[in-house]
C-alpha positions as CSV (number, residue, x, y, z in Angstrom):
1,M,2.8,49.4,10.3
2,D,2.1,45.8,9.6
3,L,-1.3,44.4,9.1
4,Y,-2.1,41.5,11.2
5,P,-0.1,38.3,10.3
6,V,-1.5,35.6,7.9
7,A,-1.1,31.8,7.8
8,L,-0.6,31.5,4.1
9,A,2.3,29.6,2.7
10,A,4.0,31.1,-0.3
11,P,7.1,29.3,-1.4
12,I,10.2,30.9,-2.8
13,R,11.7,29.7,-6.1
14,L,15.3,30.4,-7.1
15,E,16.1,30.8,-10.8
16,A,19.0,29.0,-12.3
17,A,21.8,30.9,-14.1
18,T,20.9,31.9,-17.7
19,T,24.1,30.4,-19.1
20,S,23.4,27.1,-17.4
21,I,19.8,27.0,-18.7
22,S,21.0,27.7,-22.3
23,T,23.6,25.0,-22.1
24,T,21.1,22.5,-20.7
25,R,18.5,23.3,-23.4
26,L,21.1,22.8,-26.1
27,I,22.1,19.4,-24.7
28,M,18.4,18.4,-24.3
29,K,17.7,19.4,-27.9
30,R,20.5,17.3,-29.2
31,R,19.4,14.3,-27.0
32,S,15.8,14.8,-28.2
33,F,16.9,14.8,-31.8
34,L,18.9,11.6,-31.4
35,K,16.1,9.9,-29.6
36,Q,13.5,10.9,-32.2
37,S,15.9,9.8,-35.1
38,A,16.3,6.4,-33.5
39,A,12.6,6.0,-32.9
40,I,11.9,6.9,-36.6
41,A,14.5,4.4,-37.8
42,S,13.1,1.6,-35.6
43,A,9.6,2.3,-36.7
44,T,10.7,2.2,-40.4
45,V,12.3,-1.2,-39.9
46,A,9.1,-2.4,-38.2
47,G,7.0,-1.2,-41.1
48,T,5.2,1.5,-39.2
49,S,5.3,5.3,-39.3
50,A,6.6,7.0,-36.1
51,L,5.0,10.2,-37.4
52,A,1.5,8.6,-37.5
53,T,-1.1,10.0,-35.1
54,P,-1.0,7.9,-31.9
55,A,-4.0,5.9,-30.9
56,P,-6.1,7.9,-28.4
57,V,-5.7,6.9,-24.8
58,H,-9.0,6.6,-22.9
59,I,-8.9,8.4,-19.6
60,P,-11.9,7.8,-17.3
61,K,-13.5,10.8,-15.8
62,G,-14.5,10.7,-12.1
63,K,-17.1,12.8,-10.4
64,A,-15.5,13.6,-7.1
65,E,-15.3,17.3,-6.1
66,H,-13.1,17.4,-3.0
67,V,-10.2,15.6,-1.4
68,I,-9.4,14.9,2.3
69,F,-5.8,13.7,2.4
70,L,-4.9,12.1,5.7
71,W,-1.1,12.2,6.2
72,L,0.5,9.5,8.5
73,G,4.0,10.9,8.8
74,G,6.7,8.5,9.9
75,G,5.9,5.5,7.7
76,M,2.8,3.3,8.5
77,A,3.6,-0.4,8.7
78,Q,1.3,-1.9,6.0
79,I,1.9,-5.4,7.5
80,D,0.4,-4.2,10.8
81,T,-2.6,-2.4,9.2
82,F,-4.1,-2.8,5.8
83,D,-2.0,-5.8,4.5
84,P,-1.7,-8.2,7.4
85,K,0.1,-11.5,7.1
86,K,0.8,-14.5,9.4
87,R,1.5,-13.5,13.0
88,G,5.1,-12.7,13.9
89,N,6.7,-12.2,17.3
90,S,8.7,-9.1,18.2
91,K,9.5,-10.3,21.7
92,A,10.8,-13.8,20.9
93,S,14.4,-14.8,20.7
94,P,15.1,-15.0,17.8
95,K,12.4,-12.7,16.6
96,V,9.8,-14.1,14.2
97,A,9.0,-12.0,11.1
98,G,5.3,-11.3,10.4
99,S,2.4,-9.1,11.5
100,E,2.3,-7.7,15.1
101,Y,-1.4,-8.4,15.5
102,D,-4.1,-10.8,14.5
103,M,-6.3,-10.0,11.5
104,V,-10.1,-9.6,11.1
105,D,-12.4,-10.2,8.2
106,T,-13.8,-7.1,6.4
107,I,-17.2,-6.8,4.9
108,V,-15.5,-7.6,1.5
109,P,-15.1,-11.4,1.1
110,G,-11.4,-12.4,1.1
111,V,-10.1,-9.1,2.4
112,Q,-8.7,-8.8,5.9
113,F,-7.3,-5.9,8.0
114,C,-5.5,-5.8,11.3
115,E,-7.6,-6.5,14.3
116,H,-7.3,-2.9,15.5
117,L,-9.0,-1.7,12.3
118,N,-12.2,-3.5,13.1
119,R,-14.4,-0.4,12.6
120,T,-12.9,0.4,9.2
121,A,-13.2,-3.3,8.3
122,K,-17.0,-3.0,8.4
123,L,-16.8,-0.2,5.8
124,A,-14.3,-1.8,3.5
125,D,-16.8,-1.8,0.6
126,R,-16.5,2.0,0.6
127,L,-12.7,2.0,0.3
128,T,-9.7,0.4,-1.4
129,A,-6.4,-0.4,0.4
130,M,-3.9,-0.1,-2.4
131,R,-1.4,-2.7,-1.2
132,T,1.2,-2.6,-4.0
133,I,2.3,1.1,-3.8
134,N,6.1,1.3,-4.4
135,H,9.0,3.6,-5.0
136,H,12.7,3.1,-5.2
137,L,14.1,6.0,-3.3
138,I,16.5,6.0,-0.4
139,D,14.2,5.0,2.5
140,E,14.6,8.4,4.2
141,H,11.7,10.4,5.6
142,A,12.2,13.7,3.8
143,F,12.7,12.1,0.4
144,G,9.6,9.8,0.9
145,T,7.5,12.6,2.2
146,N,8.3,14.9,-0.7
147,F,7.8,12.1,-3.3
148,V,4.4,11.0,-2.0
149,H,3.2,14.6,-1.9
150,T,4.6,15.7,-5.3
151,G,5.0,12.4,-7.2
152,R,8.4,13.7,-8.3
153,L,12.0,13.2,-7.4
154,I,13.7,16.1,-5.7
155,S,15.3,18.3,-8.4
156,G,18.2,20.7,-8.1
157,S,16.5,23.2,-10.5
158,T,12.8,22.7,-10.0
159,T,10.6,22.8,-6.9
160,Y,7.5,20.8,-7.8
161,P,4.1,21.6,-6.4
162,S,2.3,19.2,-4.1
163,I,-0.8,17.4,-5.2
164,G,-2.9,19.7,-3.0
165,S,-1.5,22.8,-4.7
166,I,-2.0,21.3,-8.1
167,I,-5.7,20.4,-7.5
168,G,-6.4,23.7,-5.7
169,H,-4.7,25.6,-8.6
170,L,-6.6,23.8,-11.3
171,Q,-10.0,23.6,-9.8
172,G,-10.1,26.5,-7.4
173,A,-12.4,26.6,-4.4
174,A,-16.0,25.5,-4.8
175,N,-16.9,28.7,-2.9
176,P,-15.0,32.0,-3.5
177,D,-15.3,32.8,0.2
178,V,-12.8,30.0,1.2
179,P,-9.4,29.1,0.0
180,P,-9.0,26.1,-2.4
181,Y,-6.3,24.3,-0.3
182,M,-6.0,24.0,3.4
183,L,-3.6,22.2,5.7
184,I,-4.4,21.1,9.3
185,G,-0.8,20.6,10.4
186,Y,2.6,22.2,10.1
187,P,3.7,23.7,6.8
188,N,6.8,22.5,4.9
189,V,8.1,22.6,1.3
190,S,6.7,19.1,0.4
191,R,3.2,20.4,0.9
192,G,3.8,23.6,-0.9
193,A,3.1,25.2,-4.2
194,G,6.6,24.9,-5.7
195,F,6.9,26.7,-9.1
196,L,3.2,27.6,-8.9
197,G,4.1,30.4,-6.4
198,A,1.6,32.1,-4.2
199,K,-1.4,31.2,-6.3
200,G,-0.9,27.6,-5.4
201,G,-0.4,28.2,-1.7
202,Y,-2.5,27.0,1.3
203,V,-3.9,28.3,4.5
204,Y,-2.8,26.2,7.5
205,L,-3.7,25.8,11.1
206,V,-2.4,23.6,14.0
207,D,-5.2,24.2,16.5
208,T,-8.7,23.0,15.8
209,E,-10.1,25.2,18.6
210,S,-8.8,28.5,17.4
211,G,-8.6,28.0,13.6
212,P,-5.9,29.6,11.4
213,A,-4.0,32.5,12.8
214,G,-4.3,36.0,11.3
215,F,-7.8,35.8,9.9
216,T,-9.5,37.7,12.8
217,R,-9.0,41.4,13.2
218,P,-7.4,42.3,16.5
219,A,-9.9,43.8,18.9
220,D,-8.1,47.1,19.1
221,V,-8.1,47.5,15.3
222,P,-11.6,48.7,14.1
223,P,-12.5,48.4,10.4
224,D,-11.8,52.1,9.6
225,R,-8.3,51.9,11.1
226,A,-7.6,48.7,9.1
227,E,-8.7,50.5,6.0
228,R,-6.4,53.5,6.7
229,R,-3.5,51.1,7.1
230,R,-4.3,49.5,3.8
231,Q,-4.5,52.8,2.0
232,L,-1.2,53.9,3.6
233,L,0.5,50.7,2.3
234,Q,-1.1,50.8,-1.2
235,P,1.5,53.1,-2.9
236,L,4.3,50.8,-1.7
237,T,2.6,47.6,-2.7
238,D,1.8,49.1,-6.1
239,R,5.6,49.5,-6.8
240,V,6.4,45.8,-6.1
241,P,8.4,44.3,-9.0
242,K,6.5,41.8,-11.1
243,N,7.4,38.1,-10.8
244,S,9.3,38.8,-7.6
245,V,9.3,37.1,-4.2
246,I,7.9,40.3,-2.7
247,E,5.0,40.1,-5.2
248,Q,4.2,36.6,-4.0
249,Y,4.1,37.8,-0.4
250,R,1.9,40.8,-1.4
251,D,-0.6,38.5,-3.3
252,A,-0.7,36.1,-0.3
253,Q,-1.4,39.0,2.1
254,A,-4.1,40.3,-0.2
255,E,-5.8,36.9,-0.3
256,A,-5.7,36.7,3.5
257,M,-7.2,40.1,3.8
258,R,-10.0,39.1,1.4
259,L,-10.8,36.0,3.4
260,A,-10.4,37.5,6.9
261,G,-13.5,37.9,9.0
262,P,-16.3,36.0,10.7
263,D,-17.8,34.5,7.6
264,F,-14.6,32.5,7.0
265,M,-13.9,31.7,10.7
266,R,-17.3,30.3,11.4
267,H,-16.3,27.1,9.5
268,F,-13.9,26.3,12.4
269,R,-16.6,26.3,15.1
270,L,-16.5,22.6,16.0
271,Q,-18.7,23.4,19.0
272,D,-21.6,23.8,16.6
273,E,-21.5,20.0,16.0
274,S,-23.4,17.7,18.4
275,D,-21.6,16.2,21.4
276,D,-22.4,12.8,20.1
277,L,-20.8,13.3,16.8
278,R,-17.7,14.9,18.3
279,T,-17.4,11.9,20.6
280,A,-17.8,9.5,17.7
281,Y,-14.8,11.1,16.0
282,G,-12.5,10.5,19.1
283,G,-9.4,12.5,20.0
284,E,-7.5,15.3,18.4
285,F,-7.0,13.5,15.1
286,G,-10.7,12.8,14.9
287,Q,-11.5,16.4,15.6
288,R,-9.3,17.4,12.7
289,C,-11.2,15.0,10.4
290,L,-14.5,16.4,11.6
291,L,-13.1,19.9,10.8
292,A,-12.1,18.6,7.3
293,R,-15.7,17.5,6.7
294,R,-16.9,21.0,7.6
295,L,-14.3,22.6,5.3
296,V,-15.5,20.3,2.4
297,Q,-19.0,21.6,3.0
298,S,-17.7,25.2,3.0
299,G,-16.2,24.7,-0.4
300,V,-12.5,24.0,0.2
301,R,-11.3,21.8,-2.6
302,F,-8.3,20.0,-0.9
303,I,-7.7,19.5,2.8
304,E,-4.6,17.7,4.2
305,V,-4.9,16.5,7.8
306,S,-1.8,15.4,9.7
307,H,-2.1,12.6,12.2
308,N,-0.4,12.2,15.5
309,L,1.3,15.5,16.1
310,N,1.5,14.7,19.8
311,F,3.1,11.3,19.4
312,I,0.7,9.3,21.5
313,N,2.9,6.2,21.3
314,G,6.2,7.9,21.9
315,T,7.5,7.7,18.3
316,G,4.6,8.2,16.0
317,W,4.4,6.0,12.9
318,D,8.2,5.8,12.8
319,T,8.1,2.6,14.8
320,H,11.7,1.8,15.4
321,N,12.7,0.0,18.6
322,E,10.2,0.4,21.4
323,G,7.8,2.5,19.3
324,Q,6.4,-0.7,17.9
325,Q,5.1,-1.8,21.3
326,N,2.5,1.0,21.4
327,Q,1.7,1.2,17.7
328,H,-1.7,-0.2,18.4
329,L,-2.6,3.1,20.1
330,L,-2.0,4.9,16.7
331,I,-3.9,2.3,14.8
332,K,-6.9,2.4,17.1
333,E,-7.0,6.2,16.8
334,L,-6.8,6.0,13.0
335,D,-9.6,3.4,13.0
336,I,-12.0,5.5,15.1
337,A,-11.4,8.7,13.1
338,L,-11.4,7.2,9.6
339,S,-14.5,5.1,10.2
340,A,-16.3,8.1,11.7
341,L,-15.3,10.3,8.7
342,I,-16.5,7.8,6.1
343,T,-19.8,7.3,8.0
344,D,-20.3,11.0,8.5
345,L,-19.6,11.9,4.9
346,E,-22.1,9.2,3.8
347,Q,-24.8,10.4,6.2
348,Q,-24.2,13.9,5.0
349,G,-24.8,12.7,1.4
350,I,-21.3,13.8,0.2
351,L,-19.2,10.6,0.3
352,D,-19.4,10.0,-3.4
353,K,-18.2,13.5,-4.1
354,T,-15.5,13.5,-1.4
355,L,-12.4,11.4,-2.0
356,V,-10.6,10.4,1.2
357,A,-6.9,9.5,0.5
358,L,-4.5,8.2,3.1
359,G,-0.8,8.8,2.6
360,T,2.5,7.9,4.2
361,E,6.1,8.1,3.0
362,F,6.9,4.4,3.0
363,G,6.0,1.1,4.7
364,R,7.9,-1.2,7.0
365,P,9.4,-4.7,6.6
366,A,8.0,-7.8,8.3
367,T,11.3,-8.3,10.1
368,Y,12.1,-6.7,13.4
369,D,15.2,-4.7,14.5
370,G,17.2,-5.5,17.6
371,R,14.8,-3.9,20.0
372,G,11.6,-5.1,18.4
373,G,10.8,-2.3,16.1
374,R,10.7,-2.1,12.3
375,G,12.9,-0.4,9.7
376,H,11.8,1.4,6.4
377,Q,10.5,-0.2,3.2
378,G,9.5,1.8,0.1
379,T,9.5,-1.1,-2.4
380,C,6.1,-2.4,-1.2
381,F,3.6,-0.5,1.0
382,S,-0.1,0.5,1.3
383,L,-2.0,3.7,0.7
384,L,-5.7,4.0,0.7
385,L,-8.6,5.7,-1.1
386,A,-12.2,5.9,0.1
387,G,-15.4,7.4,-1.3
388,G,-15.1,9.7,-4.2
389,G,-17.6,7.7,-6.3
390,L,-15.0,5.0,-7.1
391,N,-15.6,1.3,-7.7
392,H,-14.2,0.2,-4.4
393,Q,-12.9,-3.3,-3.8
394,G,-11.6,-3.4,-0.2
395,A,-8.1,-4.1,-1.4
396,Y,-6.2,-3.9,-4.7
397,G,-2.9,-5.6,-5.5
398,V,-1.3,-8.8,-4.1
399,T,1.9,-9.0,-2.1
400,D,3.9,-12.0,-0.9
401,E,3.7,-13.8,2.4
402,L,5.6,-11.0,4.2
403,S,4.3,-8.0,2.3
404,K,7.8,-7.5,1.0
405,K,7.4,-8.3,-2.8
406,I,4.7,-7.3,-5.2
407,I,3.0,-10.3,-6.9
408,E,0.2,-8.7,-8.8
409,N,-0.9,-5.1,-9.9
410,P,1.9,-2.8,-8.8
411,V,0.9,0.8,-8.4
412,S,3.5,3.6,-8.5
413,V,3.2,6.8,-6.6
414,P,2.6,8.7,-9.9
415,D,-0.2,6.1,-10.6
416,Y,-1.7,6.9,-7.2
417,H,-1.6,10.6,-8.0
418,A,-3.1,9.9,-11.4
419,T,-6.0,8.0,-9.8
420,I,-6.7,10.9,-7.5
421,H,-6.7,13.4,-10.4
422,T,-8.9,11.2,-12.5
423,A,-11.4,10.8,-9.7
424,L,-11.8,14.6,-9.8
425,G,-12.2,14.7,-13.5
426,I,-8.6,16.0,-14.1
427,N,-6.5,14.6,-16.9
428,P,-3.3,13.2,-15.3
429,A,-1.4,14.3,-18.4
430,H,-2.4,17.9,-18.0
431,E,0.5,20.3,-18.2
432,L,1.5,23.2,-16.0
433,F,4.2,25.7,-16.8
434,D,7.4,26.4,-14.9
435,G,8.2,29.6,-16.7
436,S,8.0,28.5,-20.4
437,R,8.7,24.8,-19.7
438,P,5.6,22.5,-19.7
439,I,5.5,19.9,-16.9
440,P,2.8,17.2,-16.7
441,I,1.0,17.1,-13.3
442,T,2.1,13.4,-12.9
443,D,5.3,11.8,-13.9
444,Q,3.7,9.5,-16.5
445,G,1.1,8.2,-14.0
446,K,-1.8,6.0,-15.1
447,P,-5.0,5.8,-13.1
448,V,-5.9,2.4,-11.7
449,S,-8.7,1.5,-14.2
450,A,-10.3,-1.1,-12.0
451,L,-11.6,1.6,-9.7
452,F,-13.4,3.3,-12.6
453,S,-15.1,0.3,-14.3
């Protein structure tokens, strides 16, 4: 008696034991009291009042309306892409640390990218490679993926929402006939809604040709039969307990039913685009980026696009060992798709209101492993922002001669999130509620002010 399936992700949240929560709150109140008492005492010694109204903090307000978030899972090597250094040699004995490729000048004076990013280099005045992103986690894929998506450390008691869920929840879709948040790739908890529940979920698809599953009525189910099914289920769904996991599923199912039909599915008709444009975008990843542009125009607020699900170089961006030798195939595919997306958005007149963000869980060191690949490095790596009406500079931040240490303008992952929120006119200190507990949408993140001046 099921209705047809839906591709909506609605996470499950487990509640901690009441006794544990009460004890924790008591401890936190005591700690908070001690901290505040110490702060007041220190302020008194300094001759100021800790109870005085703090000086207002100026938060710029951007004008972007949508985000396309390109996810390079595996760990993009910044030294081989957007922060190139002197040439190394992965095949020498002993191996020589450095960039795998030569570098090319960009349109921005003094800024260089890897030679395989030559198309993107010509558009560098529309983007900023943020070269001093850093975190201090264990350099492990799951931890890094979760942190770059949520801006929060994994917690035993709280499942934090992803940045896509937050933005979709706060701003909603620009058109009520589409969902606010979509994923072109495989679902996982890092991309999910966390404590926001079903209302912060996403619609996902893995095939650009067929679109998301479950949004087209089966041929043997005419409208009147579908309506009879809905009416038959209605008494059961009305009895679902409030604030339960079942209620989340019911709400997700109802939203899918609301969206289902040809009006929604027409946005996935890539064949409506010209052959020349589809060719300009390149392979599968490029087609995903083209679909993301169409979804922006349909009113979707946040679209995440996964790169390289078919591992064209054998290992993806996780370039240990021999995976390094074919990394250039990935970089070239990224260059074609990214440059086509930026150019297309600009020609459509929507680049300034569409922020293109590029994410990866960590970077890679300049040194090589025993078989010529690279390890993991979270203390210094590159992410990217393009369009969105920002004051782009080609590159922001300075690293040392091996892109290992940060010299100037470090940017934390929460700062990166804060910059994205600010570009959309969202205060990065805005609070959401996990039950009755307020949680800021960033972990004390500050937007990079240079991009808003």
